[in-house]
C-alpha positions in Angstrom: 252.3 3.8 -64.4 251.1 7.2 -64.3 252.9 8.3 -67.3 252.1 5.2 -69.3 248.3 5.8 -68.7 248.8 9.4 -69.9 250.6 8.3 -73.0 247.9 5.7 -73.7 245.0 8.3 -73.3 246.9 10.7 -75.5 247.3 8.1 -78.1 243.6 7.1 -77.9 242.7 10.8 -78.1 245.0 11.4 -81.3 243.9 8.4 -83.1 240.0 8.8 -82.5 240.4 12.3 -83.1 241.4 11.5 -86.8 238.2 9.5 -87.2 236.1 12.1 -85.2 237.2 14.7 -87.6 236.6 12.8 -90.6 232.9 12.0 -89.5 232.4 15.6 -88.5 233.5 16.7 -91.9 231.4 14.2 -93.5 228.2 15.1 -91.6 228.6 18.9 -91.9 230.4 19.3 -95.1 230.4 16.3 -97.5 226.7 15.2 -96.8 225.1 18.4 -97.9 227.9 18.9 -100.7 226.9 15.1 -102.1 223.2 16.0 -102.0 223.9 18.9 -104.7 225.6 16.6 -107.1 224.3 13.7 -109.8 224.1 10.2 -109.0 227.1 9.3 -111.2 229.2 12.1 -109.3 228.0 10.7 -106.2 229.0 7.1 -106.7 232.4 7.8 -108.0 233.5 10.2 -105.5 232.2 8.4 -102.5 232.9 5.2 -103.9 236.8 6.0 -104.3 236.7 7.9 -100.8 235.7 5.0 -99.1 237.8 2.6 -101.0 240.7 4.6 -99.6 239.5 5.6 -96.2 238.2 1.9 -95.4 241.8 0.7 -95.9 243.8 3.5 -94.1 241.3 4.0 -91.0 241.1 0.4 -90.0 244.5 0.8 -88.5 243.7 4.3 -86.9 240.5 3.1 -85.7 241.8 -0.3 -84.2 244.8 1.6 -82.6 242.5 4.3 -81.1 240.4 1.2 -79.6 243.3 -0.5 -78.4 244.8 2.5 -76.9 241.5 3.3 -75.1 241.2 -0.4 -73.8 244.9 -0.2 -72.6 244.1 3.1 -70.7 241.2 1.5 -68.8 243.2 -1.6 -68.1 246.3 0.1 -66.9 244.5 2.8 -64.9 242.4 0.3 -63.1 245.7 -1.7 -62.3 247.3 1.3 -60.6 243.9 2.2 -58.8 243.2 5.3 -61.2 239.7 4.8 -60.8 238.4 8.0 -62.5 240.7 7.5 -65.1 239.7 3.6 -65.4 236.2 4.5 -65.5 236.5 7.1 -68.3 238.6 4.7 -70.4 236.1 1.9 -70.0 233.1 4.6 -71.1 235.1 5.6 -74.0 235.9 1.9 -75.0 232.3 1.2 -74.7 231.2 4.2 -77.0 234.0 3.0 -79.5 232.7 -0.3 -79.6 229.1 0.8 -80.2 230.6 3.1 -83.2 232.6 0.1 -84.6 229.1 -1.9 -84.5 227.2 0.8 -86.3 230.0 1.1 -88.5 230.2 -2.6 -89.4 226.3 -3.0 -89.5 225.5 0.0 -91.7 228.4 2.2 -93.0 230.6 -0.4 -94.0 228.0 -2.3 -96.3 227.3 1.2 -98.1 230.9 1.9 -98.4 231.4 -1.5 -100.1 228.6 -1.1 -102.4 229.6 2.2 -103.6 233.4 1.4 -104.0 232.3 -1.8 -106.0 230.1 0.5 -108.3 232.9 2.9 -108.7 235.5 0.4 -109.7 233.0 -1.1 -112.3 232.1 2.5 -113.5 228.5 1.9 -112.9 225.7 3.8 -111.0 223.7 1.8 -108.8 219.9 2.1 -109.2 219.6 2.9 -105.2 222.6 5.4 -105.0 220.5 7.9 -103.2 219.1 5.2 -101.0 222.6 4.0 -100.1 223.7 7.4 -99.3 220.5 8.1 -97.2 221.5 4.9 -95.3 225.0 6.0 -94.6 223.8 9.6 -93.8 221.1 8.0 -91.3 224.0 7.1 -88.8 226.7 9.9 -89.4 225.2 12.2 -86.5 225.2 9.0 -84.2 228.8 8.2 -85.2 229.7 11.7 -84.5 228.0 11.8 -81.1 229.7 8.5 -80.0 233.1 9.9 -81.1 232.5 13.1 -79.3 231.7 11.2 -76.0 234.5 8.9 -76.2 236.9 11.8 -76.8 235.6 13.7 -73.7 236.0 10.4 -71.7 239.3 10.1 -72.7 240.1 13.7 -72.0 238.7 13.1 -68.6 240.7 9.9 -68.3 244.0 12.2 -69.3 243.5 14.7 -67.0 242.5 12.3 -64.0 245.7 10.3 -64.5 
């Protein structure tokens, strides 16, 4: 079971690394770049990015969360307590991340996607983006914590 715990932790790291990297890019590159464009460009660009990303990242994020849960469960079943605790902490961070995404980020994504597809600019485009921006650093912090915990779980396996 030792090798399986390592494989699951590695898969969780890879899947969550994709989400982490995307959110880091959003925080340090996309956010300031979008601040420099007009509302129509913001709506079209981010609406279409979110349309694609929300579809494609769902499987990646779910896979990363499931792999973190499986890491914790299998590590606990094989009495690898450090790996089990690390996997559990990563899972907790990912669940909080998912709650923030579902409550704050996803509604913004949906609104901008609908506007982009309808080729219209919402009157509150900047407010929507400010709401999304308000949680991106927290999302990055949660992903950072989850990845660090998964790395500890992998090393301790």
